[in-house]
N, C-alpha and C positions, 0 to 999 in steps of 0.2 A: 746518228752522231749526237752526242749530248751538247747542249748549249753551254758556252763558256759562262762562268760566273760573272754577273754584272754588278757593278758597284751600286750601293743603295741609292735610291732616288734622292734628289736634293730639292731645294726650293720649297714648294707647297707641302711636300711630304715631311720635310724636316720641321716645318712649322706645326704640322698636325701632331707629330710625335712630341714636340716640345710642349704643346698645350695639354696633351692627354696624359703624359707620364706623371705619376705621383711624385711628390718631393722626397718622401722618405724611402729608405732602402732597407730591405729585410733580407739578411743572409745573402747579400750581394745581388738581390733581385729587386728591380723596380717594376711596379704594377701600373697598368694602364687604367685610368679613371674614366671608363666608358659609361656614359649616361644610360640608365635603364629606360626601357620604353615607357611612354606615358601611361598606356593601358595597364601595364604591370604595376606602376606606382599607384594608380588610382585604386586598383584592387587591394593593394597593401594598406593604403590609408583608409579605405572604406572598411576593411576588416578590423582595423584598430578602433575606428569610431563605433562600429557595430558591437564589438566586444564590450566596450565601456558602457554603451547604452543598454545592452543585454544584462550586464551585471547590475546596473542601477535599477532597471525596471523589475527584474526577476528576483534578485538577491538582496539588494539594499532596501528599496522602497516596497518590494513585494506587491507591486501593482497588478501583476498577472501571475497565474499559477504556472509552475513548471510542468513540463510534459507528463511526468509520472503522476502528479496530482490531477491533471486534466483527465488522464486515463482512468484513475481511480473513481473520479466523479462520474464519468461516463458509465463505468461498470456498475456503480451503485444505482444510477438512474435506470439502467437496463434491468437490474435485479428488482427494483421497485415496480417497474412497468410489468415485468413478468409476474410478480407477486399479485399485482392488481388483477391481471388476467386469470391467475389461478384462483383468486378469491371468488370469482364469479361461479366457479364450480364447487364451492364449499371448501372448508378446511380439510387439509390432508397432510400426510407425513411430508410430502414434497414441499408444500407451501410453508410449513413450519421450518424445515431445513433451510429453505431459501431465505426465510426471515432472519435466520441466524447469521446470514452474511451481510445484513444491512446495518451499518454502524449505529444509526439513530435508534433502531429498534433494540439493538443489543445494549446500548447505553441506557435506554429506558428500563430494560429488563434488569440490568445490573443494579440500577438505583432502587428498583422495587425489591429486588432480592435482599439488598442491604437493609432495607427498611422493614421488611416483613418476614424474611426467611432465615436470617442468620441466627436468630434465637434458638432455632431447632437444628439447622443444618450447618452452622458455623460460617465464617466469612469466606472460606474457599470451597464450601460445599462438602467438607470432609466429615460432617456429621457430628451431632451432639445427642439431643433427644431423638431427632430424626435420623434416617440412614445416611450413609456416605453416598453422595451423588457423583463422586469422581471415580469410583471403582467399577468393576465389570459385573457387580451383583446388584440386581434390582428386584424389589419386592412386588411391584405391580407392572413390570415390563419397562423396557427402555426405548420403545418406539416413540416418536414425537407425539402421536395422538394419545398414547398411554400416559405420557407425562402431562399433557394438556388436560386430560380427563381428571387426573389426580389433583392438579392445581385447582381445577374448576369445582369439583365435587367434594374433594377432601376424603379422608378416611376417619370418620368420627370415632370408630372403635379403637383406633391407635393414636388419637389425639391430633390427627392432621386436619386442620381447619379447611373449610370450603371457601375459597377465595373468589369464586365466580361472581357472586353478587356484590362483594365489596370492591373488587378491582375493575370489573366490567370486562367484556370480551377482548378489547384491544390490549389492555394491560396484562391479562392472563396470557395472551399470545406472546407478548414481549418477555414475560418471565419464563415461559416455556422455551423460547428461543435462546435465552441466556443459559438456562439449565442444560440445553443441548451442547453448549460449548464446554460444559464442565465434564462431560462424559470422557472417560479415558485419560483424565489428568492424573489419576492415581495419587492423590494427596494423602499422606499418612494421617489417619484419623480413626474413626469408629470402625470396629470390626465388620467384615462383610455380612450382609443380610440378604435373604431372598435367593433368587436363582442366578446362576452364572449365564450371562448373555454374550460373553466374549467381548472383543473390541467393538467400540461404537461403529456402526455402519454409516 
C-alpha cells in the first residue's frame, strides 16, 4: 500500500528553503543557492592563481623556459655529449652528421660559409664559379668525410682553395656540417656537375 501524500514540512524546513532560494526567477523556475564545498572552491581559486603565475613567469617575464624549449636544450646537450664520445674515436660520417644537428655548430658554419664560400658557391649554395651544393650531383662525392676532405685540402686544379690551415679543424668541421644541410635543397642555380648520388642519405 502506498503512503498518502504528506504536506511539505514546516518550521525549520521553510526557513531553510527561504534562505537558500535565489531571488530571481528564470522561466518560472527558482534556483537553490547551495554553497559549494570548500575543497572545491580552494581548487578553483588555486587554479586561477596558478594560471596567472604561470603566464607571468613563462610568457610575460620569460623567467623560465617552456617545456618544448627545455626538451630542445636537453636534446642538444645529449647530441653534444654523443659528439664528444664520437670524437674520441676520430672523425667519421656519423660524427659530422651529428654535428649538423647542433645549432651552435650550424650557426658557426653558416657564418663561415657566408664569409668565405659565397663568392664561389652563392648565398644558398646554388653555385657560381663552384658547383651547386644543393642538387644531387657531386664532383668529389657527397659523404660527410668527402666534403670535409675537400674543404680541408681544396682542389687547386679547379680553383678550390684549401681552408684547413686558415680555418683550423673545428671551423672546417662546422662548415662541413652546414654544407650537409644544403644537400637536397635543390635551389635553382648552376647546372649539375659530377656524378648523380641521389637524395642525401
